[in-house]
Structure formats: structure tokens, C-alpha cells
SEBARO-356803 format. One line per field, with one value per atom (N, C-alpha, C): residue in one letter; atom name; x, y, z. Coordinates in pm, 1 decimal. Example, Ala and Ser with C-alpha at 12.3 -4.5 7.8 and 13.67 -1.06 7.14 Angstrom:
code: c(A,A,A,S,S,S)
site: c(N,CA,C,N,CA,C)
c1: c(1319.0,1230.0,1320.0,1285.0,1367.0,1290.0)
c2: c(-569.0,-450.0,-330.0,-225.0,-106.0,3.0)
c3: c(780.0,780.0,780.0,708.0,714.0,787.0)
//
This chain:
code: c(Q,Q,Q,V,V,V,Q,Q,Q,L,L,L,V,V,V,E,E,E,S,S,S,G,G,G,G,G,G,G,G,G,S,S,S,V,V,V,Q,Q,Q,P,P,P,G,G,G,G,G,G,S,S,S,L,L,L,R,R,R,L,L,L,S,S,S,C,C,C,A,A,A,A,A,A,S,S,S,G,G,G,F,F,F,A,A,A,F,F,F,S,S,S,G,G,G,T,T,T,K,K,K,M,M,M,T,T,T,W,W,W,V,V,V,R,R,R,Q,Q,Q,A,A,A,P,P,P,G,G,G,K,K,K,D,D,D,L,L,L,E,E,E,W,W,W,V,V,V,S,S,S,D,D,D,L,L,L,G,G,G,Y,Y,Y,R,R,R,G,G,G,D,D,D,A,A,A,Y,Y,Y,Y,Y,Y,V,V,V,D,D,D,S,S,S,V,V,V,K,K,K,G,G,G,R,R,R,F,F,F,T,T,T,I,I,I,S,S,S,R,R,R,D,D,D,S,S,S,T,T,T,K,K,K,N,N,N,T,T,T,L,L,L,Y,Y,Y,L,L,L,Q,Q,Q,M,M,M,N,N,N,N,N,N,L,L,L,K,K,K,P,P,P,E,E,E,D,D,D,T,T,T,A,A,A,V,V,V,Y,Y,Y,Y,Y,Y,C,C,C,A,A,A,T,T,T,S,S,S,R,R,R,S,S,S,G,G,G,S,S,S,N,N,N,R,R,R,G,G,G,P,P,P,G,G,G,T,T,T,Q,Q,Q,V,V,V,T,T,T,V,V,V,S,S,S,S,S,S)
site: c(N,CA,C,N,CA,C,N,CA,C,N,CA,C,N,CA,C,N,CA,C,N,CA,C,N,CA,C,N,CA,C,N,CA,C,N,CA,C,N,CA,C,N,CA,C,N,CA,C,N,CA,C,N,CA,C,N,CA,C,N,CA,C,N,CA,C,N,CA,C,N,CA,C,N,CA,C,N,CA,C,N,CA,C,N,CA,C,N,CA,C,N,CA,C,N,CA,C,N,CA,C,N,CA,C,N,CA,C,N,CA,C,N,CA,C,N,CA,C,N,CA,C,N,CA,C,N,CA,C,N,CA,C,N,CA,C,N,CA,C,N,CA,C,N,CA,C,N,CA,C,N,CA,C,N,CA,C,N,CA,C,N,CA,C,N,CA,C,N,CA,C,N,CA,C,N,CA,C,N,CA,C,N,CA,C,N,CA,C,N,CA,C,N,CA,C,N,CA,C,N,CA,C,N,CA,C,N,CA,C,N,CA,C,N,CA,C,N,CA,C,N,CA,C,N,CA,C,N,CA,C,N,CA,C,N,CA,C,N,CA,C,N,CA,C,N,CA,C,N,CA,C,N,CA,C,N,CA,C,N,CA,C,N,CA,C,N,CA,C,N,CA,C,N,CA,C,N,CA,C,N,CA,C,N,CA,C,N,CA,C,N,CA,C,N,CA,C,N,CA,C,N,CA,C,N,CA,C,N,CA,C,N,CA,C,N,CA,C,N,CA,C,N,CA,C,N,CA,C,N,CA,C,N,CA,C,N,CA,C,N,CA,C,N,CA,C,N,CA,C,N,CA,C,N,CA,C,N,CA,C,N,CA,C,N,CA,C,N,CA,C,N,CA,C,N,CA,C,N,CA,C,N,CA,C,N,CA,C,N,CA,C,N,CA,C,N,CA,C)
c1: c(424.3,548.6,660.8,773.6,887.6,938.5,954.6,1015.4,1117.8,1236.7,1346.5,1404.1,1422.5,1474.8,1585.6,1706.4,1823.2,1843.8,1906.8,1942.3,2058.9,2114.2,2218.9,2360.6,2376.9,2510.9,2564.2,2690.1,2751.6,2900.5,2966.7,3111.8,3177.1,3274.0,3344.0,3492.8,3570.0,3713.7,3744.5,3858.6,3898.5,3894.1,3842.4,3825.3,3689.8,3612.5,3480.1,3375.3,3253.1,3141.8,3018.9,2937.5,2806.3,2711.8,2583.4,2481.6,2383.7,2378.0,2284.1,2152.9,2043.8,1911.3,1846.7,1759.3,1684.0,1540.1,1449.9,1307.6,1246.8,1181.0,1126.1,973.7,913.7,768.0,729.5,604.6,552.2,580.7,640.9,667.7,684.6,698.3,710.3,853.8,885.0,1021.9,1079.6,1001.4,1055.6,1093.8,1037.4,1066.4,1157.3,1220.8,1303.0,1449.0,1536.1,1679.8,1712.2,1780.5,1809.6,1959.7,1996.0,2134.7,2173.8,2297.6,2358.3,2461.0,2455.2,2554.9,2606.0,2716.7,2770.9,2835.3,2848.1,2912.2,3003.3,3131.8,3231.3,3241.7,3290.6,3301.4,3380.5,3323.3,3391.8,3403.3,3336.8,3347.3,3210.2,3213.3,3089.6,3024.2,2899.5,2827.4,2896.0,2914.2,2983.4,2892.6,2878.8,2804.8,2882.0,2813.5,2876.0,2833.8,2703.3,2655.8,2513.0,2475.2,2333.7,2294.2,2164.5,2106.4,1984.6,1992.3,1879.4,1768.9,1652.7,1539.4,1555.3,1650.0,1677.9,1790.5,1842.0,1947.1,2088.5,2102.1,2235.7,2292.0,2412.0,2472.6,2601.3,2624.4,2743.3,2801.7,2935.0,3004.1,3114.8,3138.2,3256.3,3378.9,3487.9,3605.7,3654.3,3643.0,3699.4,3627.7,3507.6,3435.2,3415.9,3458.6,3441.7,3509.9,3436.8,3491.0,3469.4,3424.0,3400.4,3252.9,3184.1,3042.8,2954.3,2834.3,2735.6,2599.5,2541.0,2407.7,2304.3,2189.5,2083.1,1950.4,1842.3,1710.2,1619.9,1520.8,1412.2,1283.5,1232.6,1114.3,988.7,989.6,872.8,865.4,979.9,985.8,1010.5,1017.5,1049.7,1174.9,1277.5,1398.9,1522.7,1609.7,1739.3,1846.9,1949.8,2057.0,2193.4,2288.8,2427.8,2511.0,2562.1,2652.9,2793.6,2855.3,2987.8,3085.1,3182.1,3283.7,3420.2,3513.1,3649.8,3649.9,3578.0,3564.9,3698.4,3715.6,3837.7,3804.4,3899.9,3872.3,3816.8,3858.1,3809.3,3663.9,3603.7,3460.3,3374.8,3437.4,3363.1,3284.8,3153.7,3065.8,2923.4,2838.0,2693.8,2648.4,2578.4,2532.1,2383.0,2347.8,2209.6,2167.8,2042.8,1988.4,1911.1,1902.0,1844.3,1792.1,1726.4,1674.4,1757.5,1871.0,1961.7,2101.9,2199.4,2337.8,2365.0,2279.9,2296.6,2231.2,2169.4,2113.1,1969.0,1897.3,1756.6,1675.9,1589.0,1495.3,1563.1,1689.7,1759.4,1697.3,1714.8,1659.3,1751.2,1730.6,1811.4,1952.5,1975.2,2108.8,2139.3,2245.9,2294.0,2445.8,2497.6,2641.1,2719.5,2825.7,2920.7,3056.6,3113.3,3243.9,3337.1,3448.7,3547.5,3676.1,3707.8,3822.0,3874.9,4006.7,4066.4,4077.6)
c2: c(725.6,799.0,725.2,793.8,735.0,613.4,503.5,384.7,328.1,304.9,249.4,130.3,18.7,-102.2,-159.4,-161.0,-209.1,-359.1,-423.2,-564.5,-593.4,-713.9,-757.6,-749.8,-699.9,-693.8,-831.9,-835.8,-961.7,-945.4,-1059.5,-1060.9,-1116.4,-1043.7,-1086.7,-1060.6,-1128.6,-1104.6,-984.2,-922.5,-812.6,-857.9,-771.2,-805.1,-864.2,-896.0,-954.4,-850.5,-900.9,-815.5,-840.8,-739.1,-749.2,-654.9,-688.8,-596.8,-566.0,-441.1,-396.6,-355.6,-378.0,-336.3,-249.7,-163.2,-77.4,-71.3,-129.8,-127.1,1.0,76.0,206.0,204.6,277.0,290.9,420.3,464.5,581.3,714.7,714.7,840.1,809.7,915.3,901.4,866.6,739.0,692.0,733.4,717.6,741.0,887.0,977.3,1119.3,1177.5,1090.8,1134.5,1098.7,1195.1,1166.3,1078.2,966.5,869.5,860.4,824.9,831.4,706.9,667.5,569.2,642.3,614.4,664.7,546.2,563.5,454.7,510.7,424.3,463.6,351.8,380.0,284.8,296.2,191.6,195.0,315.9,391.5,505.0,627.5,624.6,737.7,799.6,918.3,986.8,924.5,957.0,914.7,974.1,890.9,934.3,913.8,1016.5,1002.7,912.8,823.1,730.2,759.8,771.2,785.1,836.3,906.4,935.9,931.2,914.9,894.7,983.9,1077.7,1164.0,1091.4,1152.4,1087.0,1083.3,1160.6,1157.0,1060.4,990.3,893.2,944.7,1067.2,1123.2,1066.2,1007.0,939.5,1008.8,1009.0,1071.5,978.5,981.8,892.9,967.3,926.8,974.5,917.8,991.2,950.8,809.8,773.4,645.9,522.7,540.8,426.0,435.4,543.9,559.1,445.5,390.9,280.1,144.0,141.7,14.7,-5.0,101.1,94.6,150.7,93.5,143.1,151.7,269.5,290.5,278.3,220.9,207.8,196.3,203.8,188.9,113.9,47.2,-12.2,50.0,145.4,217.6,132.1,23.6,-66.0,-145.6,-158.0,-232.7,-141.3,-10.3,84.8,41.7,5.9,-46.4,24.7,60.0,120.1,15.0,17.1,-81.2,-12.4,-86.9,-45.0,-169.3,-178.7,-287.9,-247.9,-330.0,-299.4,-408.2,-369.5,-461.0,-424.3,-519.3,-495.7,-430.9,-492.2,-435.0,-434.9,-333.4,-314.4,-312.5,-342.3,-339.3,-204.8,-97.8,34.9,60.2,-33.2,-24.4,-82.4,-142.7,-199.3,-90.0,-110.4,-9.6,-63.5,8.1,-11.9,81.3,25.1,101.1,129.8,253.9,299.4,363.7,344.0,429.3,541.7,652.8,772.0,864.4,970.8,1067.7,1195.2,1194.9,1308.8,1263.7,1344.0,1309.2,1313.4,1380.3,1382.1,1261.0,1175.0,1052.1,1060.0,1159.5,1173.7,1049.0,1010.2,899.7,765.1,753.1,627.6,512.8,392.4,274.0,219.3,93.8,33.9,-0.1,-6.8,-32.0,-179.2,-204.9,-340.3,-340.8,-439.1,-442.8,-503.0,-436.0,-487.4,-498.4,-618.6,-641.4,-700.0,-633.6,-678.4,-711.7,-839.5,-882.9,-1014.5,-1031.7,-1158.2,-1252.1)
c3: c(-5315.5,-5299.3,-5372.8,-5388.2,-5457.4,-5380.1,-5452.5,-5393.4,-5489.7,-5439.4,-5517.5,-5441.6,-5511.7,-5448.1,-5535.4,-5480.0,-5552.6,-5531.2,-5629.8,-5618.7,-5712.6,-5699.1,-5790.2,-5737.0,-5617.0,-5560.4,-5525.5,-5482.9,-5445.2,-5424.7,-5412.1,-5394.6,-5520.1,-5572.9,-5693.2,-5677.4,-5759.4,-5762.0,-5851.2,-5830.9,-5921.1,-6066.1,-6151.8,-6292.0,-6324.7,-6223.2,-6244.1,-6281.1,-6301.1,-6344.0,-6258.5,-6246.5,-6183.3,-6255.5,-6252.6,-6302.5,-6191.3,-6155.0,-6052.8,-6118.4,-6046.4,-6091.6,-5984.6,-6029.4,-5936.9,-5985.1,-5907.3,-5939.5,-5884.0,-5971.1,-5933.4,-5937.3,-5846.1,-5845.1,-5775.7,-5801.3,-5731.4,-5797.9,-5914.8,-5985.5,-6133.7,-6212.9,-6358.5,-6395.5,-6386.9,-6406.3,-6541.7,-6647.7,-6781.3,-6804.0,-6727.6,-6745.0,-6639.8,-6562.4,-6450.0,-6470.6,-6445.0,-6445.3,-6325.4,-6350.7,-6245.8,-6222.6,-6101.9,-6057.8,-5979.0,-5992.5,-5902.0,-5814.9,-5686.5,-5592.8,-5512.1,-5443.7,-5362.5,-5237.0,-5138.2,-5013.6,-4966.8,-4967.7,-4919.7,-4767.5,-4702.6,-4556.6,-4507.3,-4417.9,-4359.0,-4447.7,-4563.6,-4656.6,-4683.0,-4741.5,-4776.5,-4898.7,-4917.9,-5036.7,-5159.8,-5262.4,-5383.8,-5505.1,-5586.9,-5711.0,-5807.3,-5877.0,-5970.8,-6115.2,-6136.9,-6273.8,-6272.5,-6379.0,-6397.3,-6542.9,-6561.1,-6693.4,-6706.9,-6802.6,-6827.7,-6902.5,-6903.7,-6969.2,-7120.4,-7172.9,-7316.0,-7348.8,-7248.2,-7272.2,-7253.0,-7210.2,-7186.5,-7055.9,-7065.8,-6951.8,-6909.1,-6778.2,-6722.3,-6616.8,-6604.5,-6511.9,-6437.8,-6314.8,-6243.6,-6314.0,-6314.4,-6391.5,-6355.8,-6230.1,-6184.9,-6242.2,-6299.6,-6354.4,-6505.2,-6565.2,-6710.3,-6784.9,-6883.3,-6960.7,-6898.0,-6772.3,-6703.0,-6666.8,-6634.1,-6594.0,-6704.4,-6717.0,-6812.5,-6744.7,-6749.0,-6692.4,-6804.3,-6771.2,-6870.2,-6796.5,-6872.8,-6812.9,-6909.7,-6852.2,-6928.3,-6875.6,-6949.0,-6901.4,-6905.2,-6982.9,-6984.8,-6854.3,-6786.6,-6660.5,-6540.6,-6564.4,-6457.6,-6380.3,-6454.2,-6392.8,-6446.4,-6354.2,-6385.5,-6364.6,-6448.6,-6439.4,-6428.9,-6373.9,-6377.9,-6405.5,-6528.0,-6564.3,-6523.5,-6440.0,-6388.3,-6432.7,-6512.3,-6562.4,-6507.7,-6514.9,-6468.9,-6329.4,-6239.2,-6105.6,-6032.0,-5949.9,-5872.2,-5722.9,-5637.7,-5492.8,-5446.5,-5509.7,-5469.9,-5509.4,-5583.6,-5614.8,-5502.1,-5403.2,-5290.7,-5218.2,-5208.6,-5147.9,-5146.0,-5077.2,-5091.8,-5203.7,-5301.3,-5416.8,-5402.4,-5432.7,-5424.6,-5555.7,-5593.8,-5698.4,-5630.8,-5698.9,-5638.8,-5748.2,-5706.6,-5802.8,-5806.1,-5739.0,-5746.6,-5707.3,-5742.1,-5709.0,-5559.0,-5485.6,-5339.5,-5274.1,-5354.7,-5299.7,-5256.8,-5306.6,-5268.9,-5303.7,-5212.9,-5233.9,-5254.0,-5216.8,-5241.5,-5162.8,-5218.3,-5155.4,-5047.9,-5007.4,-4901.3,-4946.0,-5077.0,-5128.0,-5147.6,-5223.2,-5244.1,-5230.8,-5156.8,-5126.3,-5242.1,-5280.2,-5378.9,-5311.1,-5313.4,-5253.5,-5358.8,-5379.7,-5477.6,-5402.8,-5400.8,-5321.7,-5376.1,-5366.3,-5406.7,-5287.6)
//
């Protein structure tokens, strides 16, 4: 079955960077559109970015120019490079197979604070 496991979160100061990883197994990763979503404390799940199997990438306006989604199909791994992080990026980040968060893993915490 689909299994997704996120890693790479942590605590950083505003303006810092992190790279999240998502190890995928149990499905045809290279042919699947993959998504990052996040959930801030007390808020609903929010779509962040997705990457089609042809390399087409999309981002929520609030992260455009700061986040980059990518994949390595030889490693069945999805990435999210996050630069110039802001306090409002603080959330648990999940990779998933849909914008609604289907099949998401346990998540990785990102905290941006001075």
C-alpha cells in the first residue's frame, strides 16, 4: 500500500532554509503527481505545492519564489526546498498524493521563530 514518510523538519530563524524529504513506497512514484501540504496550529490543512510526473510544478502564492518542489525518481523521494522562511511557514508538513492530503505520512514539524 501507499507509504509516505517525511523528514528534514526543524527549528530555524526567519530567513533560514530547510529541505524536506519524503520517502515513497508501495506505488508507482515516478508516474504519480505528488503534493506537499501543511497544517499550522489551530488551522486547516493547506495545500503548498505539487509536482506532476512531467515536471510541472505549482505553488500557493504565499511560497512562490521561496519554495521549490522536486523529485528523484531513482530514489522514490520527493523534496521541498524552503528558503527565506517566515514565521507564518510554521506548521507540520506532509507529502501526499492529492491536495486534500490523501495518503499523507506522519509529517515533519517546521518551526520558524527568532
